[in-house]
Structure formats: C-alpha cells, structure tokens
MDTraj code that builds the backbone (N, CA, C; nanometers):
import mdtraj as md
import numpy as np

residues = "MET ALA LYS PHE SER MET PHE VAL TYR ALA LEU ILE ASN PHE LEU SER LEU PHE LEU VAL GLU THR ALA ILE THR ASN ILE ARG CYS VAL SER ASP ASP ASP CYS PRO LYS VAL ILE LYS PRO LEU VAL MET LYS CYS ILE GLY ASN TYR CYS TYR PHE PHE MET ILE TYR GLU GLY PRO".split()
xyz = np.array([
    [5.7915, 6.4566, 13.9248],
    [5.8451, 6.3328, 14.0678],
    [5.7037, 6.2574, 14.1186],
    [5.5327, 6.3837, 14.0667],
    [5.4199, 6.2358, 14.1033],
    [5.4403, 6.1280, 14.0252],
    [5.4440, 6.1342, 13.8846],
    [5.3772, 6.0666, 13.7959],
    [5.5675, 5.9185, 13.8308],
    [5.6638, 5.9425, 13.8809],
    [5.7320, 5.8578, 13.9207],
    [5.6998, 5.7726, 14.0479],
    [5.6591, 5.8926, 14.1027],
    [5.5963, 5.7933, 14.2398],
    [5.4787, 5.6927, 14.2371],
    [5.3997, 5.7636, 14.1318],
    [5.2901, 5.6702, 14.0627],
    [5.3502, 5.5500, 14.0333],
    [5.4886, 5.5324, 13.9623],
    [5.5106, 5.3977, 13.8635],
    [5.5689, 5.3258, 13.9350],
    [5.6354, 5.3776, 14.0338],
    [5.6899, 5.2798, 14.1543],
    [5.5569, 5.2111, 14.2315],
    [5.5027, 5.2976, 14.2262],
    [5.3827, 5.2302, 14.3446],
    [5.3052, 5.1013, 14.1925],
    [5.2960, 5.1533, 14.1177],
    [5.1852, 4.9952, 14.0297],
    [5.2925, 4.8840, 14.0144],
    [5.4703, 4.9010, 14.0099],
    [5.5351, 4.8442, 14.0420],
    [5.5819, 4.7432, 14.0689],
    [5.5498, 4.7639, 14.2299],
    [5.5687, 4.6974, 14.3286],
    [5.4074, 4.6530, 14.3830],
    [5.2895, 4.7040, 14.3338],
    [5.2060, 4.6147, 14.3459],
    [5.1940, 4.4987, 14.2097],
    [5.2209, 4.5046, 14.1083],
    [5.2457, 4.4507, 13.9742],
    [5.3281, 4.2878, 14.0171],
    [5.4195, 4.3228, 14.1077],
    [5.5304, 4.2050, 14.1235],
    [5.4785, 4.1345, 14.2291],
    [5.3723, 4.2179, 14.3738],
    [5.3464, 4.1397, 14.4230],
    [5.2994, 4.0396, 14.4455],
    [5.2363, 4.0477, 14.2866],
    [5.1010, 3.9585, 14.2516],
    [5.1744, 3.7913, 14.2151],
    [5.2889, 3.7868, 14.2180],
    [5.4115, 3.6911, 14.1304],
    [5.4441, 3.6431, 14.2555],
    [5.4688, 3.7466, 14.3879],
    [5.5562, 3.6355, 14.5071],
    [5.4258, 3.5789, 14.5790],
    [5.3161, 3.6243, 14.5919],
    [5.2007, 3.5649, 14.6350],
    [5.1882, 3.4537, 14.5191],
    [5.1497, 3.4504, 14.4633],
    [5.1125, 3.3190, 14.3303],
    [5.2024, 3.2181, 14.3962],
    [5.3289, 3.2807, 14.3591],
    [5.4325, 3.1640, 14.3955],
    [5.4133, 3.1170, 14.5478],
    [5.4132, 3.1463, 14.6280],
    [5.4092, 3.1175, 14.7660],
    [5.3157, 3.0434, 14.7400],
    [5.1683, 3.0367, 14.7000],
    [5.0668, 2.9649, 14.7183],
    [5.0303, 2.8431, 14.6790],
    [5.1242, 2.7883, 14.5696],
    [5.1279, 2.6471, 14.5285],
    [5.2471, 2.6058, 14.4557],
    [5.3581, 2.5894, 14.6070],
    [5.4511, 2.5313, 14.6866],
    [5.3241, 2.4187, 14.7511],
    [5.2450, 2.3653, 14.6632],
    [5.1791, 2.2781, 14.7690],
    [5.2881, 2.1219, 14.6648],
    [5.3163, 1.9807, 14.7454],
    [5.3881, 1.8876, 14.6756],
    [5.3047, 1.7854, 14.6799],
    [5.2698, 1.7574, 14.5616],
    [5.2372, 1.6143, 14.5295],
    [5.2818, 1.5248, 14.4468],
    [5.2090, 1.3227, 14.4397],
    [5.2415, 1.2410, 14.4112],
    [5.1040, 1.2424, 14.2584],
    [4.9843, 1.2503, 14.2405],
    [4.8980, 1.3154, 14.1618],
    [4.8267, 1.3979, 14.1675],
    [4.7763, 1.3693, 14.0745],
    [4.6395, 1.5059, 14.0679],
    [4.5942, 1.5333, 14.1427],
    [4.5238, 1.3811, 14.2511],
    [4.4405, 1.3622, 14.3672],
    [4.5357, 1.4234, 14.4893],
    [4.5997, 1.4284, 14.4357],
    [4.6821, 1.5109, 14.6236],
    [4.6278, 1.6526, 14.5871],
    [4.6539, 1.7286, 14.5220],
    [4.6174, 1.8886, 14.4544],
    [4.4817, 1.8743, 14.5380],
    [4.4488, 2.0692, 14.6332],
    [4.3157, 2.0502, 14.6606],
    [4.2599, 2.0893, 14.5314],
    [4.0985, 2.0543, 14.5749],
    [3.9443, 2.1120, 14.5200],
    [3.9580, 2.2371, 14.4198],
    [3.9649, 2.2812, 14.3625],
    [3.9696, 2.4552, 14.3099],
    [3.8020, 2.4451, 14.2080],
    [3.6797, 2.5473, 14.2059],
    [3.6111, 2.5404, 14.1334],
    [3.6249, 2.5647, 13.9801],
    [3.5521, 2.5676, 13.8690],
    [3.5319, 2.5501, 13.7529],
    [3.6033, 2.7634, 13.7235],
    [3.6589, 2.7990, 13.6537],
    [3.7263, 2.7267, 13.5679],
    [3.9125, 2.7369, 13.5958],
    [3.9291, 2.6650, 13.7330],
    [4.0234, 2.6759, 13.7197],
    [4.0564, 2.4683, 13.7252],
    [4.1702, 2.4984, 13.7460],
    [4.2173, 2.3196, 13.7664],
    [4.3562, 2.3157, 13.8099],
    [4.3270, 2.2459, 13.8904],
    [4.4902, 2.1809, 13.9451],
    [4.5480, 2.0431, 13.8524],
    [4.6476, 2.0363, 13.8162],
    [4.7216, 1.9393, 13.7903],
    [4.8768, 1.9559, 13.8713],
    [4.9415, 1.7964, 13.9342],
    [5.0400, 1.7453, 13.9432],
    [5.1925, 1.7544, 13.8926],
    [5.2744, 1.8170, 13.8005],
    [5.3676, 1.8695, 13.7280],
    [5.4799, 1.8267, 13.8134],
    [5.5550, 1.8033, 13.7946],
    [5.7178, 1.7775, 13.8703],
    [5.7469, 1.7736, 14.0451],
    [5.5840, 1.7025, 14.0360],
    [5.5409, 1.7048, 14.1754],
    [5.5264, 1.8081, 14.2550],
    [5.4496, 1.9354, 14.2290],
    [5.3918, 2.0205, 14.3113],
    [5.2865, 2.0523, 14.2197],
    [5.2104, 2.0892, 14.3282],
    [5.0473, 2.1481, 14.2215],
    [5.0676, 2.2569, 14.1468],
    [5.0157, 2.2733, 14.0506],
    [4.9898, 2.4200, 13.9224],
    [4.8731, 2.4575, 13.9245],
    [4.8126, 2.5677, 13.9450],
    [4.7043, 2.6218, 13.8818],
    [4.6862, 2.6043, 13.7138],
    [4.5871, 2.5529, 13.6385],
    [4.5298, 2.5995, 13.5217],
    [4.4660, 2.6367, 13.5084],
    [4.3935, 2.7355, 13.3929],
    [4.2698, 2.7541, 13.3441],
    [4.2184, 2.7069, 13.2792],
    [4.1083, 2.6293, 13.2823],
    [4.0227, 2.6686, 13.1120],
    [3.9458, 2.7660, 13.0352],
    [3.9770, 2.6993, 12.8781],
    [3.8785, 2.8487, 12.8793],
    [3.7695, 2.7428, 12.7538],
    [3.6760, 2.7756, 12.8034],
    [3.5174, 2.7147, 12.7349],
    [3.4801, 2.7942, 12.6382],
    [3.5675, 2.8033, 12.5096],
    [3.5067, 2.8954, 12.3627],
    [3.3838, 2.9168, 12.3325],
    [3.2848, 3.0041, 12.2531],
    [3.1552, 2.9552, 12.2558],
    [3.1047, 2.8749, 12.1624],
])
top = md.Topology()
chain = top.add_chain()
for i, resn in enumerate(residues, 1):
    res = top.add_residue(resn, chain, resSeq=i)
    for name in ("N", "CA", "C"):
        top.add_atom(name, md.element.get_by_symbol(name[0]), res)
traj = md.Trajectory(xyz[None], top)
C-alpha cells in the first residue's frame, strides 16, 4: 500500500510540471521581439502567435 501511495504521489508531481509549463507559456506574440527576454541557454521564439521556450545546446 505504501508503494502505491508513493507512486501516486510521484505521478501527481510529475504531471503537475506539465500543467505549470502550459500555463506559463500562453503569451501571445506577432514576432520574436514580442516574447519576454530570458537568460541563456533558454530562448523564446514566436510560433503560431504564441511564445515558446527552447533550450540552446552548445556542445563541446
């Protein structure tokens, strides 16, 4: 029973990350300049009139 409770707890925490992410990124835009500025390695791009976060990977 304890393992099942821990599984449900972990599942709720994991799924809540997606709910928070979708709530934050509903920013309307026309161009990339309309999106908020963020620090590297994150970049915001305007796609389909909404701002989306992207991670820049600068490999070795």
